[in-house]
Structure formats: C-alpha cells, structure tokens
N, C-alpha and C positions, 0 to 999 in steps of 0.2 A: 504494500500500500504506500502511495506517495502522499506525504503530508506537507503542508505549507509552513514556512517559517512564521507567518502570522499566527497560525493556529498554535504553534509551540509557544510563542511569546505570550499569547492570551492565557494559555494554561499555566505557564510559570508565574505570571503576574497574579492570577487568581489564587494559586496554591501558596504563594508567599504572602498572602493576605494584603497585597498591595491594592487590590480592588475589593477587599472584604475585611474591614477593620473590626468586626465584632468577635474578637477572640481574646483569650487570656495570654499573658506573657509566655507561659509554658507552651500553649498551642502554637504561638508564633515561632518560638525557638525551635520547636520540633519540626515545624513546616520548613524552616530554613536549613535543617540538618546542622544546627548549631549556629550561634551568633559569635563571630570573631570578636574577642575581647582583650586582645593584646593591648589595645587602647580602649580601656573599659568604657570611657565616656562615649566613644563611637559605637561600641556594641550596644550600650543602653539606648542610644538614639535610634539605632537600627530597629530595635524591638519596639520602642515607643512610637515610631512613625507608622507602624502597622496596627496600632491600637487606637481606638476612639478616645479622645480627651486624655491621653496618657502623658505623663512626664517621665523624666529620667528616674525620679523617685518612685514612680509606679513600678518600674522594673527593678530598682534596687531593693524594694520591699516585698517583691513577689516571692511567695513560697514555691518550693519545688524546682528551683534553679540552682545550679552549682557552677562555680568558676573553676575550670580545670583544663587539662591539656586535651585537645581534640584533634581533628584531621590536620595533617601536615605538621604535627608536633607543636602547633601554635595554641595559645590560650583561647579558650572558647567558653561561652555560657552554654551549658547543656541541661536538659531536663534530668532531675535526679532519678526519676523512674526509668530513664533510658540508660543509666550507667551499666547495667548488666550487658546490654548490647554493645555499647561503646567500648567498654573495657575488654570484652571478649574479642571484638573485631580488631582494635588497635594493637592489642598484645599479640595477635596472630600475624601481624605484618612482618615481613623480613626486615632485619636491621643491619646496618653497616657496621664495620669494625672501626673502633677508635684507633688512633695512632698507637704503636706498641708502648710508648712511654706512658700513655694514659690508661691503657687497657686494664679492665678487670676480668677475671675468669668468670665463667658462668656461676660457679659456687660463690664467689665474692659478690656478684650482682645479686644473687638470691639472698645472701646475708644482709646486704644493704637494704633491699626491699623489705625484708622482715623487720629490720631495725627501724626503718622509717614508719612502718605501720604500727609497731609497738610504741614508738616514741610519741606518735600523734593520737594514740587511742583515747587519751583522756584530756588533752590540752592542745590549744593552738600554740605553735612555736614559730619564732622568727627563724630565718635561715641560719643565723649564727647559733641559736639555741638548738636547732635541729642538728646542726653539724656536730656540736658537742655530744649530743645523745647518740648519733650514729657512730662516731669514733669510739665512744665509751662502750657501745654494745658490740662492735665488730673488731676493732683493732686500729693501731696507729696508721696502718697502710691506707685506711679509708680517708685519712686526713692529709695525706701527702699532697703538696701543692703542685699539681701537674697540669691543670687545665688553664691554658692561656685565656684571659678574660679581662677586658677593660684595663689594659696596661699593667696587669698583675696576673695572679694565678689563683684559681679556686681549688679546693680539695678534691681529690679523686672521686669521692662518692657522689658529687653533684651531677656527674654525667648521668646518673640513674634517676634523677628527679622525674623526668617525663615517663621513664619506664615504670617507676612506682605508681604514677598516676594511671598509666595504662593497666597496671595490675590491680587497680582499684583501692589502693591504700593511701593515696595522697590527693588532695585538692587544695584550693586556696581557702584560707580562713579570712576573717574580718581584718581589715587593716588596723594596725596598732599605731595611731598617729600616722607618720609617713612610712612606717615599716610594714612590709608585706609579711603575712603569717601564712602558715600551712596548717591544714587540718586533715583528718581522716574521714572520708565520706560515710563510712559505716556508723559514725556517731550520729549522722542525720537519719540514715535508713540502711539497715543491714542488707546486703545483697551478695549474690554469687555471680561472677562473670559467666556469660554464656559460652558454650562451646565455640571455638574459633570459626569453624566452617559455617555453623548456623548463624553466628553473629554477623559474619561478613555477607552472607546471603541476605539477611534482614537489612543490613545497612545499605547494600546495593539497591534493594527494592525501594527503600526510603529515598535514596539519592535520585533514583529514576522517577519517583513520584514527584519530587520537587524540581528536578533539573532535566528530566528526560524529555524526549528520547536522547540517548547518549551512547557513546562508544566505550570500549575498554580503555582506549588511550585517554579519554577525557576523565573517566572515573579514576584511573591510575594517577593522573596528574593531580586531581583533587585530593587524593589520599597521600600523595608523594610516595608512590611505590611504582612498580613496573607493570606495563601492560601484560607481560607474560604471566605475572602472578595472578592478576584479576581475571584474565580471559576465561578460565574454567567456570567462574561464577555466572558468566553470561550464557552458558550452554543451556539451550532449550527456551530462552526468553523470546517473547514475540519481537519480530523485526519489522521495521518500516524503512522507507526511503525519505531522507531529508536532504534537500539541496543536492540530490543525485548520489548521495552516499548512504550506506546502510547505517542504521541506528536502532537501539533496542529500548523497549519500555518494560515496565513491571507486568507480571501476569494480571489479566483482568483490568488493565488500565489503559485501554486503547482508544478511549473516546477523546476526540479533538474537536474543539469548537472554533469555527472560523470567524466568530465575532471578535473584531480586533479590540484590544484595550485602548482606551482614550485618556488623554490627560498628561499633565506634566508632574513629575515626581522628582524629589531630591533625595539621594541616598548618600549616607556619610562614608567616611573612609572604611575600607574593608567590608562593605556590606556584602552579605552572602549572595545576593542576587547577581552581582557582577562577578564575584570571585568564582562561583560555582557553575555559571552558565557558559555553554559552548554551543556552536562554534563561535570563537572570538570574532572572526571577521564578519559574522552576521549581526552579532549583538553590538559590536563596535564598528559600524560601517564607515567607509570613507575616511574623512579627517579624524573621526573619533578614535580610529585604531592607533594613530600616532599621538594624538593629544591626550587621550584619557587612559592610556596604558603606559606602563614603564617597562620597556623592552618586552612587551607582550604580557606582562604581569598585571593583573587587575587588582584593585584595592588601594593603590597608592594615591589615587585622586578620588574625591567625592564626585558622584555622577549625577548628571541631569538626564532623566529619562523623558522622552516624548513618545507617547503611545508605546511604551515598553522598550524602546530602543535608545541606546546611549546617544545623546545629541548635545553634549557639553559637559563642562566641569564647573565646580563652584567651590567657594571657600568662605568660611565664616570666622570672625574674630570678635571676641567680647571686649567691650570697653564700658566698665561700670555695669549699668543695667540695660545697655543697648548691645545688640548683636548686629554687627555689620556684615551683610551677606553680599558677596560679589558672584554673579552668575555669568559665565562665558558660554554663550549659546553658539553652537556650530551650525545652526539652521535658523531661519527667520522665525520670529515670535509674532504671530498675528495678535489681534486684540483678545481673542479668546484664550490663546496660550499665555499671553501676558497676565491675564486675570488669574489663570490657574497657577502660574508661577508665583504670583503675589500671595495667593492663598497658601501655597506650600511653604513659602518663606515665613508667613505668619504662623503656620503650624510648627515649623522648626523652632521659631523663637519661643512659642508657648511651651514647648518641651524643655527649653533651657530657662524658662521663667524670665525672659528678656523682652525688650521692645525691639521690633525689627527695623532695620534700615537696609534697603535693597539698592544695589548698583548693578546694572547690566553692562558688562564690559570685560576686558581681559583680566584673567586671574594671573597675577604676577608671581605668586609663590610657586615653588617647585613641588615635587611629589612628597607626600607625607609631611607637609609643613604644619 
C-alpha cells in the first residue's frame, strides 16, 4: 500500500497530542516515547505545550513521571509505569567497550550496579555522596580517577551510571539546591525489568505508533544502536510504501487519515516530534534541512511547524517578567498564520508565566543557545 507523507504527518501530529490537548502529562510523555530532559526546562515545555492550560509547574508536579536515562543514553522524562519496558529494552542493547585504561570487567560492573542500588535504596544522594558509598561497598578500584571529564577526571565507577539506570536501580532525585541527586526508582514503585526481547518488541511497537511508518535504520538511529541489531524485530510487521521506499507500522495500526493538520506550532529544543520523526528530508524540506538541523541532527534548534512540517526556527529569552520571542519563518506568514503564531507565542509565554513580546525576523543565536 502506498501512503502519502501528508497522511503520516497528520497521524504523528494527532498521536503527539499536538492536535489533541486533552491528556495528562503521563499520557503525553508516553505518546512521545519519552520527553528529552537533558535541558529539563525544555522537556517540561514540550509536555506542557501538548496540554490545555498547563504550565511548567503542571509537569513538575505531575505524579507518575520519573527523570532518568532513556533512548540514546540521554536524560528523559519517562512514565514510571513504563520502567519495566524501558529498563528491559535499554539493558538489552549492545554496548561498546570503554578504552582499556577505563574499562571495568563484567563482574566489576555488576558490583557497581548492586552498590548503586543499595546505596540509593533509602536516601537520595549527590554524586559525591554516591561515589563515597560505591567505593566503600566495592573497593578503591571503583574510585580510580580514569574518566576524562571537564578538564579533570571522574572515578571509574561513573561510567556505569547510565547502565545502572538501564538496570532499573538509579534515576534522578529532587535537586538539593543547585546539586543534582540520584534516587532508586523502586522507592517510588517496585518493578521487574521485562525480558529483553519482549521489551524491545513492545518499544518498537510504541515507537511505530508515535513515529511510524519507519524503517530499521530510523529506529536504530533513534535508539543509537545498529540496524543489524533491530532488523529481526521488524520481521512479520505490516509494510507500506512511503515516498517510494518500504516502511513498517505496528500490527493493527494501518489506518491513515489524509486530512492534513493545520496551524502553526512552536516546539522547544529537543522536542520529541522533531528528534524522532523521519525521513528528515520530508519533515525538514528545502531550506529547513540546513537551517533547522545541525549536521543532520534534530533538536539543537527550536522548531516552527506549519501544518506539521518544519518551516522555521525560533528563540526565546526572558528579561524580568517578559519573554522575548524571535521567530525566523522560512515561508510566508499570511494573516491567518500570523494570528496562529501570535496565539502560540502567547501560549508559550503563559507556560513560562511571562508576558510575551514577538519579533518576526532572523534568529541570530547558534544551535542550543
């Protein structure tokens, strides 16, 4: 079956709640397959923009979300109820080897993971406090300063932080002033990681629900693994033709609506819609491919969507109680689109509890500014 790019965009917009704001923060994060939260304020805005009358505080105070390591080893907000799937899937991915001078044996890695889980079982700890506990529980080798970082060195055990998160024994805790803390997610809700194959199958189906139809290459890139590793999980899935190329969707999920999405939307840095959607050349057509991507990588620029397609970039800067928004449109804004843009700027300002000021013109700052 041949399907149109318009139908794919319409479905992705709807499933990301970009045309359906009547959901909870957990619903939205699940629909996004995780909200990128390396820059937490951007992740909170990503979720709030998909909710009616929400603010960043709405997301911050939401029950059922946890900040932890997600796809591509980056920090994400994930639904707490989904941690069995996420930990089962991420821990099943193949991992690369660290340089020999940093490397831990499998036995040492297991020791560190166990020590992290035990140390965080009853209290939130800063990274320095956690380091003391891990070294105390394992041995001095775990504290060897062998990891180059920020013009210095970190202790050996810290290379296992994301591995411990994938094993389900570490997540982020509440900030202590300006210090980050770590916690054990089992304190919020005990769980067992799913079997790796079952978890990866479930994660693929969810990815295809949110971003499909897609190819093994696209899913592998989203997970930061190899197409060879993920290809077996596509076996038997329904196949369609998109832009003259084969693509796959989840079982029982082959309905495509040709009714196009309408309107102007603003998405913040690292919003999941831009990061997870492929083909890049269709979502970022023409000038957008060079202007809104950083060497083909999505997320480094906030995106302007017109009818679901990237059509510009934008930037905001707070000054007191005012947020100054600059929008660089790569296509003309007629009267209707200008009104929609103004409404979207007003919505973004409300999420930030600020008064908006809009300028349509060139965005002078670079990526991730």
